[in-house]
N, C-alpha and C positions, 0 to 999 in steps of 0.2 A: 398479542397485538402490541402496538407501540406503547411504551410505558408513560405513566403520568409522573409529574415531578414529585407527587406525594407518595409514590410507591416506596415500600421499604427497600427495594433493590435498586433504587435510583443511583445510589453511590457505590454500587458494586462495580467490579471491572466490566468494561463493555468491549466485546471483541471487534466492534466496528468503529472504534475511536483510537486515534493516535495520541499517546500520552503527551500532554503539553499543548495540544491543538484543540480547537472547537470541534464538537461533534458535527458530522456531515449535515445533519438536519439544521444546524445553526449557522451553516456557511451560506450566506446569501448569494454569493457569486462564484462561479467556477472560472478559473483563470486558465487561458491557453488551450481550451478544448472547444473552440468555436465550431470547428468542422463537425464534430460529433453532435453538438447541439443542433446545428443546422440540418443534419441528416434526419434527426428525429422530428424536428419541426416540419420539415418538408413532407414526411410521411403522414403527420397529423393533418396538415392543411390540405393535402391532396386526397384525403380519404383512404389512405393505405396504412392505417394504424394497425400494426401487427399485435397479436395478443401476447407474444413472448419476445423479450429483448435480452440479449446477452451483452452485458457491458464489460468489455475486456481491456487489458493493458497491464503494464507493470504495477506493482504495489505503490500506493501513495501518489498516483497521478490525478486523482479526482473521481474515480469510478463511483464510490459511494455518494459523493457530493452530487454527481450527475443523476444518480438514481433517485435521490431525495428531491432534486429539482424537478425531475420529470414527474414524480409522484405528486408533488405540490401543484404542478401545472395541470396535470390531468384531472385532479380532484377539484380544481378551482375554475377550470375553463369549460364553458358550455359547448355542446356539439355545434358544429358550424351549420348543420342543416336544420337546427332547431329554430324555426321562424319566429315563434312567439308573437307578441303584439306589434313589435317594431321591426320585424324582418330579421333576416339572418345577421348575426354579429360579424364584424370584419375579421378576417383571418389574423391570428396573432403573429407578431414578428419576432417575438422573443419568448423564452421560457420564464422570464421574470414574473413573479407574483408579489404584489405589495406585502410588506411585513404586517400591515394592519388588516389584511384580508382575513376573514373568519377561518379559512382553511389553514393559512399560515399560522395563526394564533393557536389553533387546535393541534397542529403538528408540532409546534414548538413546545406545547405542554404535554404532548404524548396522548392527546385525547381525540384524535381524528378517527371516527368510526369506519371510514372508508379505506384505511391503511392497515396492513398487517406486515410486520417486520419479522422475518424468520432468520434467526442467527443462533450461534452456540449458546446454550443456557448455562447458568451458574450452578455448580454442584455444591449444595449446602453442606453435605457431609465432608467432602474433600476441601471445601473452602477455596475453590478455584473454578475457572471456566472449564467446561467439558471440552474435549479435544475435537468433537465433531457435532454436527447438527443431527439430532436423533429423530427417529420416526415419530416419537411421542410429540415432539415439537411440531413436526409437519402435520400431524393429525389435528392440531388445533385449528388448522385452516378450515376444517369442516364446520366448526362452530362459527368462525368468522363469516363464512359465506352465508350461513343460515341466519345469523343475526343482522347482517348488513344488506340483505336482499329486499327488505320491505320497501325502502324508499326508491328503489329502481335506479339509484345513482351509479356512477362508475366506481369500481373498486380496484385497488392497486396492492400488489404483493411485492415486497423487496426481499430477496434472498441474498444475504451478505454473510459469508461468501458461499457460492455454489460449490466451490472446491471442497468445502468442509461438510457437505452432505454425506452421511453414511449411505450404504447401498439401499436400505429400505426407504430412507428419506428421499433419496434421489428418484427412486421408482414412484414415490408418491407425487413428486413434482412432475415427473414425466406424464403421469396420468392426467394431471391438470393441464399440461400443455397439449395433450392429445384431445381432451374433451374440456376445453376452457369454459368456465361459467360465463354467462352473458355479461357484457360490459366490464370485463376484467382484464387487466394488464399485469403480467408478471415481469419483473425486472430482476435478472440474475446477474449479480456481480461475480466476476470470475478472474482470478489472477493467472491461472494456467488452464485455459479452456480445453486444451488437448487432453486433459485428464478427465473431462466430463464424459458421460455416456454419449456416444455418437447420436443416439436418438434425441437426446436433449438439445444438442447443438443444432441438429437438422430442423428442429421445430421452433428455433429462435432466429430473429434477425440480429446481426451483430453490430454493436457500436464500439469501435476500437479507439481507445484513447492513447495518445503518444506521450513519450517523455517530454518534459518541459525544459525550455532553455533558461539561461541565467536570469534574464529579465522577468520572465513569467514567474519563476520561483521566488525572486525577490519581491515581486508584487504580492504574491500569495502569502508570503510570510509577513509582509507589512500589514496586509488586511487582517491577518490573524493576530496581529499585535505581538509578534514574536521577534525579539531583538536578535540581530545578527551582527557579527564582526568578521572582518576578513574579506577576501576577494569573492564576489558573487559567482564568478566563473569557476573558481576552485570548489565552492560549495555545490554548484550544480554538477560538477564532475564527480565528486565524492557521493553525492546523492543519486546519481544515475538518472537525473531528470525527475526525481520523485519528491513531491512536496512533503510527504510523510517522512521520508528519510532525511530530508533537509531539516525538518523540525527536530528529529532526534540528534542530528549532527550539531545543530545550533544549541540545543538545550544541554547537551553533554560535552560540548567543546571538541567536537570531532575534528575540526580543522587544525586545532592545536595538537591533538594527539597524532594526527597523520603527519604533520610537519615534524614532530619529534621522531617518528618512524623513518621518514626520509632523511632527516639529519643523521640518524644512527646508521642508515644504509650508506650514506655518503662517506662514512669512515671505514667501510668494508674494503678488503677482507681484514684489515686490522681495525677492529671495532673499538669504539669509545666505551670503555667499561663503566665509566661514570654515568653516561647516558643510559646504558643498558640496565644498570642497577636502579636508576631513578624510575625507569619505565616499569621494572619489576615491582618496586616498592609501591608505586601508584596503583598497580593492578591488585596488590594484596591488601589494600586499605579496607577496613570494615565499612560495609554499606556501599561498596563500589561495584556491586554486581552489574548494574546497567552499563557503567563505564567500561568494565572488564569485557562485557559482551560486545560493546562497540569496538574495543581494541582488537579483539579476535576477528571481528568482521573487517576491520581496516587492514589487518595483516593479510587476510585472504584477498582483499581488494588490491593491495600493493603487489602481492605475488602474481595476481592475474594480469596486472598492468606490465609487470616485468616479462611475464611469459609472452604476452601479446606483442610487446615491443621486439623481443628477440625473434619471434616467429614471422612477423610481418615486415620488420625493419622500419616500421612507422611509429612515431611517437603519438601519444594521446592528443586530442584536439586542444587541450589546455592543461597546464600544470595544476595539480591539486595541492601542491605545496611548493614553497620557494626552492628552486634548484632541482625539482623533480626530474625534468627532462635530462639534465646532465647525468644524474644518477642512473636513470633508466638506460641511457645510451651507453654508459660505461659498463654497467653490470649485465646488460643484455645486448651485446653487440652483434650477435648472429643467431642463426636458427638453433644450433646445439645448445647455446646458453638459454634460449627460450624454452627448449625442451627440458632442460635441467630445472628451471624455475617452475615449470608446469608440474613436473614430478614432485618437486619440493612442496608445492602448494598442496598437493594431495596428501602427502605424508604429514606435513605440519598441521593441516586442517584436521586430519584424523587424530593427531596427538592432542590438539587443543580440545576437541570435542570429548575425547576419552577422559582427559584430565579433569574437565569440568564435571563430567558425569560421575566420576569416582571421588570428587572433592580433593584432588591433589592441591598442594600448596601453590597458589597462583604465581607467587614470585619465582619459585623454582621452575614452574612451567614456562614462564616468559623467558627466563635465562636459558633454559633448554632450547627454546625456540630461537633465541639469538645465536646460540652456538651452531644450530642447524643452518641458519642463514649464512653464518660466517663460512661454514663448510662449503656451501653451494657457491658463494661469492669467490672463495679461494680456489675453486676447482674449475668447473665449466665456464663460469662467467669471467674468469680472470683474463 
């Protein structure tokens, strides 16, 4: 079940939280996903509330936040046909529930008896999160349903993320979807729904969330009290419309790192050795694991943008760094260049992953990557 603030594991890593951002249960408002919220609200008010919902979309666009908002709404909102003494309540116009509502308070403290959150558990022996949601975790649902059935109220299960269910756990969830307990709603968060069992997908109604634009991302970061610098459009480009990725970019200086990459590429095929060495030295610093992972991701992203520019002849919607359009146009002027960059992206990505796996010297790995980039720039892209 959802944890209390007093639990010993409260401060352990949480698979459903982006580092540096509030937990989805603590995010009062969802930005930029009004259409998905309206779809759910329409199903509720029209009496077509499905027992299984698949909340899909790219990572970091608010899927978990929406799942928690729906859970809070369902547990706090009475049935519309429940007449009571004063007649049926008016249909709700929003998913908002006041923060001082008893359900809101209980969910904030992890003490809501009508909510079960199924997610990857923490492995005490290995001192890390497990790689998948196990069937042992899914079996805890049996106790949840037996303990919470006495009051006859609505019950909600959040699975975050359904992509991480192992085969046995997925079959346990499928059984629930096939024979749902009374007054129960299952909310399955899925980053790649195509990888789920077709039978799970067919028994759920989908709520698809879209990537966010610059203004929505800026507002979401502001509400989360995360400081940002630089062009909001550039941040949205690098983050791919994902608030979660924008948080990582902001906290780790992603805009500045990408600007250095583009500046270095701007000197190709005769590259600036000083810039290359500075990039390598930064990657090799002790305690820079997160920044190094971000650097590798940004190299992949830059190569993808080069390949796409060459293949389509079209520049991205916005520059993700000063002068990026000029660099992309010069280094990827035609389809053969785009193909060369695409092939290079595959090779370089494999090198970086292998080097990280076997603990190669990060500085040497980055310099090797720069020489490979120079080779491509001086060949096909010239």
